[in-house]
C-alpha positions as CSV (number, residue, x, y, z in Angstrom):
1,M,0.1,0.2,-0.1
2,K,3.1,2.6,0.7
3,R,4.3,1.7,-2.7
4,L,1.1,2.6,-4.2
5,Y,0.8,5.5,-2.3
6,I,4.7,7.0,-3.4
7,A,3.6,5.8,-7.5
8,A,0.9,8.2,-7.4
9,I,2.9,11.1,-6.1
10,I,5.6,10.3,-8.8
11,F,2.8,10.4,-11.2
12,I,0.9,13.6,-10.3
13,V,3.8,15.8,-8.8
14,P,5.3,16.3,-12.9
15,A,1.7,16.7,-14.2
16,L,1.2,19.7,-11.8
17,L,4.4,21.1,-12.5
18,L,3.7,20.9,-15.9
19,A,0.4,22.6,-15.9
20,Q,0.7,26.2,-17.1
21,E,-0.7,29.1,-15.0
22,P,-2.6,31.7,-16.8
23,D,-0.9,35.1,-17.6
24,I,-4.2,37.1,-16.7
25,V,-7.6,36.2,-15.8
26,F,-9.9,38.3,-17.6
27,G,-14.2,37.6,-18.7
28,T,-16.3,35.3,-18.1
29,E,-17.9,31.6,-19.7
30,I,-21.0,30.1,-18.7
31,G,-22.5,26.8,-20.5
32,F,-25.8,27.8,-22.2
33,D,-27.6,25.0,-20.0
34,D,-26.8,27.0,-16.9
35,L,-28.4,30.2,-17.9
36,T,-31.9,28.9,-16.7
37,D,-30.4,27.6,-13.4
38,E,-31.0,29.3,-10.2
39,V,-27.2,29.4,-9.4
40,K,-25.2,30.0,-12.4
41,N,-21.8,28.0,-13.1
42,E,-20.1,31.1,-14.2
43,K,-15.8,30.8,-14.5
44,T,-13.3,33.0,-15.3
45,I,-11.4,32.6,-18.3
46,N,-7.7,32.0,-18.3
47,W,-5.3,33.4,-21.0
48,I,-1.8,32.9,-22.4
49,N,0.6,35.3,-23.3
50,V,1.7,33.6,-26.8
51,N,4.5,36.1,-28.3
52,T,4.0,39.4,-26.4
53,D,6.1,40.7,-23.7
54,E,5.2,40.4,-19.6
55,D,3.6,44.3,-19.6
56,T,1.9,44.3,-22.9
57,W,-1.0,43.1,-20.8
58,R,-2.2,44.1,-17.8
59,T,-5.7,44.3,-16.0
60,E,-6.9,47.3,-14.1
61,E,-10.2,46.8,-11.9
62,D,-12.5,45.1,-14.4
63,L,-10.7,46.5,-17.4
64,L,-8.0,44.6,-19.7
65,I,-5.0,46.9,-21.2
66,C,-3.3,46.2,-24.3
67,K,-0.2,48.5,-24.6
68,G,-0.1,47.3,-28.4
69,L,3.5,46.3,-28.2
70,P,4.9,44.0,-29.8
71,I,2.5,43.1,-32.3
72,G,1.0,39.3,-31.3
73,V,-1.8,37.6,-29.2
74,M,-2.7,35.9,-26.1
75,R,-4.7,33.3,-26.5
76,S,-7.7,31.4,-24.2
77,E,-6.1,28.7,-22.1
78,K,-9.1,26.3,-23.9
79,Q,-10.5,26.1,-27.2
80,Y,-14.0,27.1,-27.9
81,E,-16.6,25.5,-31.1
82,N,-20.3,27.2,-31.1
83,F,-20.5,30.1,-28.7
84,I,-21.7,33.6,-28.0
85,L,-19.1,36.3,-27.2
86,E,-19.7,39.6,-26.0
87,V,-17.0,42.5,-25.5
88,D,-16.8,46.3,-25.3
89,W,-13.6,47.6,-26.7
90,R,-12.3,51.1,-27.0
91,H,-9.3,52.4,-28.7
92,M,-6.9,55.1,-27.3
93,E,-4.8,56.5,-30.4
94,A,-6.1,57.3,-33.6
95,G,-6.0,54.9,-36.0
96,G,-5.5,52.0,-33.7
97,N,-5.6,48.4,-34.7
98,S,-6.6,45.2,-32.7
99,G,-9.0,42.4,-32.9
100,V,-10.0,39.4,-32.0
101,F,-9.5,36.2,-33.5
102,V,-11.8,33.0,-33.2
103,W,-11.1,29.0,-34.2
104,S,-7.4,30.1,-34.1
105,D,-4.7,27.8,-33.9
106,A,-2.9,30.1,-31.6
107,S,0.5,29.7,-33.4
108,P,1.8,32.8,-34.9
109,D,3.3,33.0,-38.2
110,P,6.8,34.1,-37.6
111,E,6.7,37.3,-39.9
112,S,3.1,38.7,-39.5
113,R,3.4,37.4,-35.7
114,L,-0.4,36.8,-35.9
115,P,-2.0,33.4,-36.3
116,S,-4.4,31.8,-37.9
117,G,-8.4,31.8,-37.3
118,V,-11.1,34.3,-38.3
119,E,-10.5,37.5,-37.2
120,V,-13.0,40.0,-36.0
121,Q,-11.4,43.5,-36.7
122,M,-11.2,46.6,-34.5
123,L,-9.8,49.6,-36.2
124,E,-10.5,53.0,-34.8
125,L,-12.1,55.6,-36.9
126,D,-9.2,57.6,-38.1
127,W,-7.2,54.3,-39.4
128,V,-9.0,55.3,-42.9
129,N,-7.4,58.7,-42.8
130,L,-4.2,57.7,-41.9
131,N,-3.9,54.5,-44.2
132,T,-4.7,56.5,-47.6
133,Q,-3.3,54.3,-51.2
134,D,-2.7,56.1,-54.5
135,G,-4.6,59.0,-52.5
136,K,-8.0,57.0,-51.8
137,K,-9.4,55.8,-48.3
138,P,-10.3,52.6,-47.6
139,P,-14.1,52.2,-47.3
140,V,-15.3,53.2,-43.7
141,A,-17.1,50.0,-43.1
142,Y,-13.6,48.5,-43.4
143,V,-12.6,49.8,-39.7
144,H,-15.5,48.1,-37.5
145,G,-16.0,44.4,-37.9
146,E,-14.5,43.3,-40.8
147,L,-14.4,39.4,-40.8
148,F,-11.9,37.3,-42.8
149,G,-10.0,34.2,-42.8
150,V,-6.3,34.5,-41.7
151,G,-3.4,31.7,-42.2
152,G,-5.1,29.5,-44.9
153,V,-8.6,29.5,-42.9
154,K,-11.3,30.2,-46.0
155,T,-14.5,31.7,-45.5
156,D,-17.7,33.0,-47.4
157,P,-18.4,36.7,-46.6
158,D,-21.6,37.8,-46.3
159,N,-20.7,41.2,-47.9
160,P,-17.7,40.7,-49.8
161,R,-14.5,42.6,-50.2
162,G,-12.4,40.6,-52.1
163,R,-12.3,37.3,-49.7
164,R,-13.3,39.3,-46.8
165,S,-16.7,40.4,-45.5
166,K,-17.3,44.5,-44.6
167,S,-19.8,45.6,-42.4
168,I,-23.0,46.6,-44.4
169,E,-23.1,50.1,-41.9
170,N,-20.8,52.1,-40.0
171,R,-22.2,52.0,-36.2
172,A,-18.3,52.1,-34.7
173,I,-17.3,55.4,-32.7
174,G,-13.7,56.6,-32.3
175,K,-11.0,56.7,-30.1
176,G,-11.8,56.8,-26.2
177,E,-15.4,55.6,-26.9
178,W,-16.8,52.2,-25.9
179,N,-17.8,49.7,-28.8
180,N,-19.8,47.0,-28.3
181,Y,-19.1,43.5,-29.8
182,K,-22.2,40.4,-30.1
183,V,-20.1,37.3,-31.8
184,I,-22.0,34.7,-32.6
185,C,-20.1,31.9,-33.4
186,V,-21.9,28.4,-34.7
187,D,-21.1,25.6,-36.9
188,G,-18.5,27.1,-39.2
189,T,-20.8,30.7,-39.3
190,I,-20.0,34.1,-37.7
191,K,-22.8,37.2,-37.6
192,L,-21.5,40.4,-35.9
193,S,-23.6,42.9,-33.8
194,V,-21.7,46.2,-33.4
195,N,-23.6,48.3,-31.1
196,G,-27.1,47.0,-31.1
197,K,-27.1,46.0,-34.6
198,F,-26.5,43.1,-36.7
199,V,-24.3,44.2,-39.9
200,N,-21.9,41.3,-40.6
201,G,-21.2,37.7,-41.3
202,I,-19.3,34.7,-42.8
203,S,-19.9,31.3,-43.5
204,K,-18.5,28.4,-44.0
205,S,-15.7,28.2,-42.3
206,T,-12.8,25.7,-42.6
207,I,-11.9,25.8,-39.0
208,K,-14.8,25.4,-36.8
209,K,-13.3,24.5,-33.2
210,G,-10.4,26.6,-31.7
211,Y,-8.5,29.4,-28.9
212,L,-9.7,32.8,-28.7
213,C,-6.9,35.0,-29.2
214,L,-6.9,38.7,-28.4
215,E,-4.6,41.2,-30.7
216,S,-1.9,43.5,-29.9
217,E,-1.3,45.4,-32.8
218,G,0.8,48.7,-32.5
219,A,-1.7,51.0,-30.2
220,E,-3.1,50.9,-26.5
221,I,-6.8,49.0,-26.6
222,H,-8.9,48.5,-23.5
223,F,-11.4,45.7,-23.3
224,K,-14.1,45.4,-20.7
225,N,-17.1,43.0,-20.0
226,F,-16.0,40.5,-22.0
227,K,-18.4,37.0,-21.9
228,L,-18.7,33.9,-23.1
229,I,-21.7,31.8,-23.4
230,E,-20.7,28.7,-24.5
231,L,-23.4,26.5,-26.6
232,P,-23.6,22.7,-27.6
233,S,-20.8,21.7,-30.2
234,G,-21.7,20.4,-33.7
235,V,-20.4,17.9,-36.0
236,T,-16.5,18.8,-36.1
237,S,-14.2,16.6,-37.4
238,E,-10.5,16.5,-36.3
239,S,-9.2,19.0,-39.8
240,Q,-11.7,21.4,-38.8
241,T,-10.3,21.5,-35.4
242,A,-7.4,23.4,-34.3
243,P,-4.2,21.4,-33.0
244,E,-4.1,21.5,-29.3
245,I,-1.1,23.2,-27.5
246,K,0.6,20.8,-24.9
C-alpha cells in the first residue's frame, strides 16, 4: 500500500509542474444549459501570453489593457467551438488596430506574428484617414467588424470585399469611446452585432473549433465586459479543429 502511495505521488507531481499557469484572468464563461439555473455556474477565462512582452497586457479593476507592442497575441487557455461572445472595446489612439481571433490555432506566423483563424477586426475610425493608398481612402465600413480568414482559413463573406466581409453599415464610434461587439459563432458561421445591430457575417469557415486570441497590433486598446456563453457542440471533424497546444 505504501509503495502505491509513493508511486501516485511520483505520477501526480510532474503533471502539476507541467500545468501552465495563466498570465491573465479576464472575462467569464457560462454553459448554455446553466443560463436557466438558479445558481449560475460562471467561470473565469484564463489567458496565456503567446508572443508578446510581459507588460503588454495588464488588468486594472474591470479593464484589460493592451499597450499594443510588440505585435502579437495572447490566447485562451481552452478551445471553443460554438459560442456567443460579447465584449466592449475602445481604442486610445487615432487609427488604432486590434481584433479578436476565433477558431484560432494560436500559433503565430514568424513574419506577421499573428496566428491563423477568423479575425473580427477592431480598427479606430481614423485608420482610413491615416492609410490612404494612391490618394484613396479605404471604405469606412472596413474599420469596424470586418471578418476574414487568416493563415489559410477560408470563409464565405456575407458582404464581400474580395475574400473579406465588410459591415453593411458603419456603427462604430471613435477614439476613447466604447464599442460593443456581440459575436455569434456556430458551425462555421459568424454573425456580428456592432453597438446593437447585426451588420456583418461569414459562413463555411474551414476551421470551426479553436482558441480565442486577443491581438496587440501597435496601439493601446482597452477591453471590458468580456462574456462568453458556450453552446452545444456540432459535427466538427479533426480537420476542422485547430491542433491542441500541449
